[in-house]
N, CA and C of each residue as an Amber inpcrd file, in Angstrom:
protein
   309
  74.2720000  77.6650000 105.8940000  73.5680000  78.6550000 105.0190000
  73.8470000  79.8420000 105.4360000  74.5000000  80.6720000 104.7590000
  75.4300000  81.9350000 105.4210000  73.8640000  82.9580000 105.2560000
  73.1120000  84.2750000 106.3290000  72.1990000  84.8600000 105.8990000
  72.9370000  85.7460000 105.3900000  71.5160000  86.3150000 104.1360000
  71.8760000  87.7900000 103.5140000  71.2420000  88.5920000 103.8240000
  72.6130000  89.2590000 103.7610000  72.2420000  90.9460000 104.3580000
  72.1080000  91.9270000 104.1100000  71.4040000  92.6290000 104.3080000
  70.0240000  93.9310000 103.7980000  70.6480000  95.1300000 104.0910000
  70.7130000  96.6510000 103.2700000  71.2630000  97.9230000 104.2660000
  69.8260000  98.3510000 103.2380000  69.4030000  99.5830000 104.5980000
  68.7010000 100.0720000 103.7180000  68.8290000 101.6050000 103.3780000
  68.2240000 101.7490000 102.0100000  68.6460000 103.4510000 102.1630000
  67.6380000 104.0340000 102.0970000  67.3360000 104.9990000 102.8350000
  66.2950000 105.8070000 102.9730000  66.2830000 106.8220000 101.7110000
  65.1970000 107.3000000 101.4020000  65.2800000 108.6230000 100.4220000
  64.6080000 109.5430000 100.7310000  63.8370000 109.6890000 102.0580000
  63.1720000 110.7210000 103.1500000  64.1640000 111.0100000 103.5840000
  64.2250000 112.2240000 103.9840000  65.1500000 112.5210000 105.2900000
  64.4280000 112.6490000 106.3780000  62.8270000 112.6820000 106.0280000
  61.8820000 112.5980000 108.0300000  61.6240000 112.3220000 108.1830000
  62.1970000 112.1760000 109.9180000  62.2640000 110.5220000 110.6820000
  61.2820000 109.8740000 110.4290000  59.7900000 110.9090000 110.0520000
  58.3170000 110.2040000 110.4110000  58.5590000 108.9670000 108.7940000
  59.0040000 109.1420000 108.2800000  59.3830000 108.0120000 107.1280000
  60.5340000 107.1470000 106.9810000  61.1610000 107.3150000 107.7970000
  62.6060000 106.6180000 107.8600000  62.2920000 105.2190000 107.7180000
  61.6590000 104.3060000 107.6890000  61.7260000 102.5210000 107.6040000
  61.4750000 102.9250000 106.4870000  60.6920000 103.7360000 105.5150000
  60.7400000 103.5930000 103.9680000  62.3270000 104.1700000 102.8540000
  62.0040000 102.7440000 102.1780000  62.9470000 102.9310000 101.4660000
  63.6460000 101.9560000 100.3510000  64.4750000 101.6300000 100.0310000
  64.8510000 100.6720000  99.0510000  66.0440000  99.9780000 100.2750000
  65.7370000  98.6200000  99.5670000  66.0140000  97.8380000 100.2300000
  67.0330000  96.7410000  99.2480000  68.8950000  97.1160000  99.8440000
  69.6260000  96.6230000  98.4330000  70.2720000  95.6360000  99.2010000
  70.9110000  94.1250000  98.4290000  71.8000000  93.1630000  99.1650000
  73.0780000  94.0090000  99.4340000  74.2550000  93.9030000 100.3750000
  74.9150000  94.3440000 100.4060000  75.8240000  93.3860000  99.8250000
  77.0800000  93.9280000  99.0500000  77.8790000  93.1450000  98.2630000
  78.9240000  92.5330000  99.7660000  79.2680000  91.1340000  99.5350000
  80.3220000  90.4350000 100.1910000  81.2140000  90.9050000 100.0570000
  82.0640000  92.0230000  99.6660000  82.9800000  92.8730000  99.4710000
  83.1130000  93.7740000 100.4190000  81.9710000  93.9750000 100.5290000
  81.5250000  95.5380000 101.7630000  81.4140000  95.1010000 103.3030000
  81.4520000  93.9550000 103.4320000  81.1500000  93.0350000 104.8340000
  82.2240000  93.0730000 105.7220000  82.6810000  93.1550000 106.1970000
  83.8810000  93.3460000 107.0020000  84.0700000  92.2070000 108.0230000
  84.1860000  90.7940000 107.5620000  84.0280000  89.5860000 108.7850000
  85.6380000  89.3860000 109.4850000  85.8140000  88.7290000 110.4520000
  86.8630000  88.7680000 111.1620000  87.7420000  87.7780000 110.5580000
  87.2660000  87.0530000 109.8930000  88.2610000  86.2360000 108.6980000
  88.6610000  86.9350000 107.6650000  88.3090000  87.9150000 107.0710000
  88.9100000  88.7520000 105.9570000  90.1490000  89.7360000 106.7640000
  89.5580000  90.5490000 107.9380000  90.6600000  91.2490000 108.6850000
  91.9010000  90.2670000 109.3920000  91.4370000  89.0560000 109.5770000
  93.0810000  88.4510000 110.0240000  93.6250000  87.5210000 108.7150000
  95.1250000  87.3240000 109.1840000  95.6450000  86.8970000 107.8260000
  95.8280000  85.5650000 107.8460000  95.9200000  84.6430000 106.6630000
  95.4560000  82.9040000 107.2320000  96.9970000  82.5940000 107.2690000
  97.1440000  81.5390000 107.4080000  98.4370000  80.1910000 107.3320000
  99.2190000  81.3740000 106.1550000  98.6290000  80.6490000 104.8730000
  99.4620000  81.3240000 103.3170000  99.9590000  82.8460000 103.1920000
  98.8130000  83.7930000 103.8560000  99.8150000  84.7650000 103.7620000
 100.6680000  85.2400000 105.0780000 100.7040000  84.7700000 106.0430000
 101.3070000  84.7980000 106.9560000 102.8720000  84.2580000 106.2680000
 102.5490000  83.4070000 105.7580000 104.3280000  82.4960000 105.4070000
 104.8580000  83.3340000 104.3720000 104.0500000  83.4790000 103.5400000
 104.3460000  84.3560000 102.5640000 104.8950000  85.9620000 102.4370000
 104.3650000  86.3740000 103.8840000 104.5040000  88.0530000 104.2850000
 105.6320000  87.6950000 105.8780000 106.6800000  86.2590000 105.9340000
 106.5380000  86.1220000 106.5930000 108.3830000  87.2100000 106.8500000
 109.3420000  87.3280000 106.1980000 110.5420000  88.3390000 105.6760000
 109.7820000  89.6800000 106.8030000 108.8600000  90.1980000 106.7860000
 107.9680000  91.3240000 106.9370000 108.2510000  91.4350000 108.2950000
 106.9150000  89.8930000 108.7110000 107.1580000  89.8260000 110.0940000
 107.8440000  89.1500000 110.8000000 109.0080000  88.4420000 110.7130000
 109.6590000  88.0220000 111.2230000 110.0390000  89.1920000 112.9590000
 110.6010000  89.7220000 112.1440000 110.6740000  90.9130000 113.8290000
 109.7400000  90.8880000 114.5990000 108.6070000  91.3420000 114.4130000
 107.5410000  91.5170000 114.8290000 106.5440000  90.1730000 115.9630000
 107.4090000  88.4890000 115.2880000 107.3030000  87.5570000 115.8760000
 108.5860000  87.6540000 117.0040000 109.6100000  88.2610000 117.1690000
 110.9550000  88.2170000 117.6070000 110.1410000  88.9490000 118.6580000
 110.0760000  90.3130000 118.9850000 109.4650000  90.7890000 119.6940000
 108.1160000  90.6960000 120.5400000 107.1510000  90.0450000 119.7350000
 106.3310000  89.2360000 120.9730000 107.1180000  87.8180000 121.7630000
 107.7670000  86.9680000 120.7580000 108.1130000  86.2900000 121.7570000
 109.6820000  86.1730000 121.8830000 109.8800000  86.3110000 122.5760000
 111.9110000  87.0710000 122.7850000 112.4740000  85.9380000 122.9380000
 111.7230000  84.8560000 123.5160000 112.0310000  83.4020000 123.9130000
 112.5920000  82.7160000 122.4080000 112.6170000  82.8610000 121.5110000
 112.6290000  82.2900000 120.5020000 114.1550000  82.4960000 119.7330000
 114.5390000  82.2340000 119.2040000 115.7600000  82.5490000 119.1850000
 115.8330000  82.4190000 117.5900000 116.7250000  83.0680000 116.7320000
 116.8230000  83.8100000 115.5460000 117.2570000  82.4010000 114.1400000
 117.6070000  81.1600000 115.3580000 117.3030000  80.1140000 114.6170000
 116.1870000  79.0920000 114.4470000 115.3700000  79.6160000 115.3570000
 114.1030000  79.2400000 115.8490000 113.3620000  79.6040000 114.5090000
 113.3650000  81.1170000 114.0830000 112.8900000  81.8920000 113.8700000
 113.0850000  81.4250000 111.9840000 114.8420000  81.0240000 111.4750000
 114.9620000  81.1740000 110.7020000 114.6200000  79.6920000 110.0150000
 114.3430000  78.3970000 111.1530000 113.9920000  77.2100000 110.7650000
 112.6290000  77.4130000 110.3270000 111.7280000  78.3980000 110.5450000
 110.4450000  78.1820000 110.5050000 110.0630000  78.4930000 109.7020000
 110.9300000  79.4940000 108.7580000 110.9320000  80.0490000 107.5650000
 108.8530000  80.4670000 107.5450000 108.7560000  80.2160000 108.4460000
 106.9340000  81.2890000 108.5220000 106.0200000  79.9460000 107.8320000
 106.6730000  78.8190000 108.4120000 105.7590000  77.6850000 108.7870000
 104.8370000  77.8860000 109.9810000 103.3230000  77.8670000 109.5720000
 102.9790000  78.0460000 111.0000000 103.4120000  76.9870000 112.1150000
 102.6130000  75.5950000 111.6180000 103.2200000  74.4950000 112.5220000
 104.2220000  74.7610000 113.0340000 105.3690000  74.9820000 112.1300000
 106.8890000  74.7810000 113.0220000 106.9330000  76.0190000 113.9690000
 106.5860000  77.1540000 113.8190000 106.6910000  77.9380000 114.5330000
 105.8720000  78.0730000 115.7530000 104.7250000  77.0140000 115.9700000
 103.2540000  76.7150000 116.8970000 104.8140000  75.9500000 117.9650000
 105.2310000  74.7240000 116.7060000 106.2290000  73.9150000 117.8900000
 107.3800000  74.5360000 118.9520000 107.8520000  75.2810000 118.1300000
 108.8450000  76.3880000 118.6700000 108.4130000  77.4540000 120.2870000
 107.1270000  78.0800000 120.0130000 106.2840000  78.4940000 121.0530000
 106.1160000  77.8480000 121.7670000 105.4410000  76.6900000 121.4880000
 105.2490000  75.4570000 122.6440000 106.9790000  75.1110000 123.5980000
 107.5200000  74.7420000 123.0250000 108.7260000  74.2550000 123.5830000
 109.1540000  75.4380000 124.0640000 109.7330000  75.8840000 123.7570000
 110.6260000  77.7200000 124.2850000 109.5320000  77.9380000 125.9530000
 108.3850000  78.0410000 125.5280000 107.4330000  79.1400000 126.4860000
 106.7970000  77.7520000 127.5670000 106.8430000  76.4630000 127.5640000
 106.2820000  75.3640000 128.3590000 104.7450000  74.8270000 128.4300000
 103.7840000  75.6700000 126.9200000 102.6180000  75.7460000 127.3110000
 102.6770000  74.2450000 126.0560000 101.5580000  74.4160000 126.0960000
  99.9900000  73.3040000 125.9330000 100.3140000  74.0010000 123.9890000
 100.1020000  73.4490000 123.2720000  99.9540000  73.5390000 121.6260000
  99.1550000  74.2600000 121.0450000  97.7650000  73.9630000 122.5600000
  96.3000000  75.0860000 122.3860000  96.7320000  75.8210000 122.6320000
  97.2830000  76.4750000 124.0580000  97.9020000  77.0110000 124.3310000
  98.6110000  77.9490000 123.0220000  99.0320000  77.5400000 122.7330000
 100.5110000  78.2030000 121.7020000  99.7230000  78.9870000 120.7860000
  98.8340000  77.9350000 119.9730000  97.8870000  78.3420000 119.0960000
  96.7900000  79.2620000 119.2980000  96.0560000  79.2090000 120.3150000
  95.3490000  80.1340000 120.6240000  96.4160000  81.8940000 120.8560000
  97.4440000  81.8390000 121.2930000  98.1690000  83.3590000 121.5220000
  98.6130000  83.5760000 120.1960000  99.0020000  82.7310000 119.4540000
  99.4190000  83.0810000 117.8230000  98.3490000  83.4350000 117.1180000
  97.0090000  82.8560000 117.3440000  95.8130000  83.5290000 116.5570000
  95.7840000  84.7930000 117.0780000  96.0020000  85.1690000 117.7350000
  95.7660000  86.4850000 118.6550000  96.8850000  87.3040000 118.4630000
  97.8730000  86.8130000 117.9610000  99.0890000  87.8260000 117.5640000
  98.6230000  88.1370000 116.1290000  98.2320000  87.2490000 115.1790000
  97.3770000  87.4370000 113.8990000  96.5930000  88.1780000 113.5330000
  95.8450000  88.3490000 114.9030000  94.4570000  89.1440000 114.5770000
  94.6920000  90.5010000 114.8830000  96.4430000  90.7940000 115.2880000
  96.5980000  92.2260000 115.5700000  96.8870000  92.6320000 114.7650000
  97.4550000  92.0000000 113.6450000  97.9990000  93.0690000 112.2620000
  98.0020000  93.6740000 111.6700000
């Protein structure tokens, strides 16, 4: 169960009374989590045409054919990164997740 977060809204500017005020629950839309900040696989695929150049710039050893055939499919792209760079699937996923988080 997720914790409930609260925000204290002070009604008094005097530092002596800072702890007093109204406690309001924060709306989940106001809370920025890492999950909401990072792009999921479906969003990545949906924005593939815009992101293809960034992927090519980040992983320069990927060929245009690699990028065209992957069509934004994350699993296919991970396989190509693994193949071109001679790294494990886990390392390819780690690099890819870091790349997505930077977008």
